[in-house]
C-alpha positions in Angstrom: 38.5 163.9 73.7 39.9 167.2 75.0 42.3 167.2 77.9 42.5 169.9 80.5 45.7 171.4 81.9 45.6 169.1 84.9 46.5 166.0 82.9 50.1 164.9 83.7 52.2 162.5 81.7 53.3 159.2 83.1 56.9 160.4 83.0 56.1 163.4 85.1 54.4 161.2 87.8 57.3 158.7 87.8 59.8 161.5 88.3 57.8 162.9 91.2 57.9 159.6 92.9 61.6 159.4 92.6 62.2 162.7 94.4 59.8 162.1 97.3 61.6 162.2 100.6 60.3 162.1 104.2 60.6 165.6 105.8 60.8 164.0 109.3 63.5 161.3 109.0 64.9 162.0 105.5 64.1 158.5 104.2 63.3 158.0 100.5 61.5 154.8 101.2 58.0 156.2 100.4 55.0 154.0 99.8 51.5 154.8 98.5 48.4 153.2 100.1 44.8 154.2 100.8 45.3 157.3 98.5 48.2 158.6 100.7 51.9 158.6 100.5 53.7 157.6 103.7 57.2 156.9 104.9 57.9 153.3 105.5 60.7 154.1 108.0 58.8 156.4 110.4 55.2 156.2 109.3 54.8 159.9 108.6 51.9 160.6 106.1 53.1 163.0 103.4 51.1 165.7 101.5 
C-alpha cells in the first residue's frame, strides 16, 4: 500500500496535542470531542 504525503506518524500527532493552547484564556487543558478540539476551561472551539 502506498502512502500519500498527508500521512502523519503517531509521534507527530502526540506532539501536536502537547503544544495545543487556548488562544482565549491560555489554558493547555484541551479536549477532543465531536471531531473538534475545545478548551475545557472556557469552552472555546479551536481550529
